[in-house]
C-alpha positions in Angstrom: -0.2 0.4 -0.3 1.1 3.4 -0.7 0.7 5.3 2.2 0.9 9.6 2.2 2.0 11.4 5.4 1.0 14.5 6.0 3.3 15.9 9.2 5.6 18.4 10.2 8.8 20.4 8.4 9.1 23.0 11.5 12.2 22.7 13.0 11.2 24.1 16.6 9.2 21.5 17.8 9.9 19.0 20.6 11.9 16.1 20.0 8.9 14.1 21.0 7.5 15.1 17.2 9.9 13.9 15.7 10.4 9.9 17.9 6.8 9.7 16.6 7.6 10.4 12.8 10.6 8.0 13.4 8.4 5.3 14.5 5.6 6.1 11.9 8.2 5.4 9.4 9.8 2.3 11.1 6.3 0.7 11.5 5.4 1.6 7.6 8.6 -0.4 6.5 7.8 -3.4 8.6 4.5 -3.6 7.2 5.5 -3.7 3.6 3.9 -0.1 2.7 5.7 2.4 0.2 6.1 6.1 2.2 4.5 9.4 -0.1 5.5 12.2 1.5 6.0 16.1 1.2 9.8 15.5 -0.3 11.4 17.3 3.0 14.4 16.0 4.5 14.2 18.5 7.8 12.2 18.0 10.9 9.6 15.3 10.8 9.5 14.9 7.1 12.5 14.0 7.4 12.5 11.6 10.1 9.6 9.5 8.5 11.3 9.2 5.4 14.5 8.0 6.5 13.5 5.3 9.3 11.3 4.2 6.5 14.4 3.6 3.9 16.3 2.7 7.2 13.6 -0.4 7.3 14.0 -1.4 3.6 10.7 0.9 2.3 10.6 2.7 -0.4 10.0 6.2 0.2 8.7 8.8 -2.9 8.7 12.3 -2.1 6.8 15.4 -3.8 8.5 18.9 -3.4 7.5 21.9 -5.1 10.6 23.7 -7.1 10.7 26.5 -4.7 11.9 24.1 -1.5 14.5 22.8 -3.6 16.2 25.9 -4.3 16.4 26.4 -0.6 18.0 22.7 -0.2 15.6 21.3 2.1 14.5 18.2 -0.4 15.5 14.6 0.2 18.2 13.4 -2.2 17.9 10.1 -0.5 14.1 9.9 -2.0 13.8 6.6 -4.3 11.8 8.9 -6.3 12.0 12.7 -5.8 9.1 14.3 -8.2 9.7 17.8 -8.0 6.7 20.1 -8.5 6.0 24.0 -10.1 3.9 24.6 -6.9 2.2 23.2 -4.2 -0.8 22.6 -5.7 0.6 20.3 -8.1 2.9 19.0 -5.4 -1.0 17.6 -3.6 -2.6 16.8 -6.7 0.6 14.2 -7.1 0.6 12.9 -3.6 -3.1 12.2 -3.2 -3.2 10.4 -7.2 0.3 8.3 -5.8 -1.6 7.3 -2.7 -3.9 4.6 -1.6 -4.2 5.8 1.9 -3.6 9.2 3.9 -1.9 9.1 7.7 -1.9 12.6 9.7 0.6 13.3 12.4 0.7 16.7 14.4 1.5 19.5 12.1 1.1 22.8 11.0 -0.9 25.5 8.6 0.5 23.2 5.8 -0.4 19.6 7.4 -4.1 21.4 8.3 -4.8 22.2 4.8 -3.3 18.9 3.7 -6.3 17.3 5.8 -8.7 19.1 5.5 -8.7 19.0 1.7 -8.5 15.2 1.7 -11.2 14.9 4.5 -13.4 17.2 2.4 -12.7 15.1 -0.9 -13.4 12.2 1.2 -16.5 13.8 2.6 -18.5 14.4 -0.4 -17.4 11.5 -1.8 -14.8 12.1 -4.4 -12.5 9.5 -3.3 -12.7 6.8 -0.7 -9.1 6.2 0.6 -8.6 5.8 4.3 -8.1 9.2 6.2 -6.3 8.6 9.6 -5.3 11.0 12.1 -2.5 9.5 14.9 -2.9 12.1 17.4 -0.6 10.7 20.9 -1.1 14.3 22.5 -4.1 16.3 21.7 -2.7 18.6 19.4 -6.0 18.6 17.1 -8.2 18.3 20.1 -9.0 21.8 19.6 -9.7 21.4 15.3 -12.3 18.5 16.8 -14.4 20.2 19.3 -14.5 23.0 16.1 -15.7 20.7 13.9 -18.3 19.3 16.4 -19.4 22.8 17.1 -19.7 23.0 13.3 -21.6 20.3 12.9 -24.0 20.8 15.7 -24.7 24.0 13.8 -25.7 22.4 10.5 -22.4 23.7 8.9 -21.3 20.4 8.0 -22.5 17.4 6.3 -23.6 14.5 8.5 -21.1 11.8 7.9 -18.3 14.4 8.8 -16.9 12.3 11.1 -17.1 8.9 9.4 -14.7 10.0 6.7 -11.6 10.5 9.2 -10.6 7.5 12.1 -8.6 9.7 15.1 -5.8 7.4 17.2 -3.2 7.7 19.5 -0.7 4.9 18.9 1.2 4.0 15.9 -0.5 0.4 16.2 -3.9 1.8 16.0 -3.5 4.5 13.4 -2.1 1.0 10.9 -4.5 -1.0 12.1 -7.3 1.9 11.1 -5.5 2.1 7.8 -5.2 -1.6 6.9 -8.6 -2.5 7.8 -10.2 0.1 6.0 -8.2 -0.8 3.0 -9.1 -4.3 3.3 -12.6 -3.3 3.7 -13.0 -1.3 0.5 -11.5 -3.9 -1.6 -14.3 -6.4 -2.5 -13.6 -10.4 -1.8 -13.7 -13.0 -4.1 -17.1 -14.0 -2.7 -18.1 -10.5 -3.3 -17.0 -10.2 -7.1 -18.0 -13.4 -8.0 -21.6 -12.2 -6.7 -21.5 -9.4 -8.7 -20.4 -11.2 -12.2 -23.5 -13.9 -11.1 -25.9 -11.3 -11.0 
């Protein structure tokens, strides 16, 4: 499975977030998946890619030329795709991914989360979306969206489109369980062709 991980690139954050990114990268590799990420070598983005490669996983980085120009691109990526801008970057990351995992991050991470969450909620894709938040960074966001839902601003199934988790094991369980659920079984395929 190609798993896109959205996470921080800030170098001012606590080391626990780097450790979480490393744990995610190692677990992704252990489970035999491919990493799709923002293609930077700094902070959590770099940590998840290095850990994934150290575990034997293939990594695909997608990064705008402007960030390549300031020398933050992950040149060790198995595949490094350079885009003209952020919109093209997100489009390629979306297209290359089977599932999305969101870790704590800043406004760029929030933008990526909202785009994938919105498009899944309105039925533009059915790829799993899992948020991994051990320390409650996104708790105010969840409260905000719950309030918006209560006031009728969101669709009733807004929370059906995302899984909120607190451990790496739980996050991957949701990614893999949901993905398995979306793939029809041999019996279902037989029933479909028989009918």
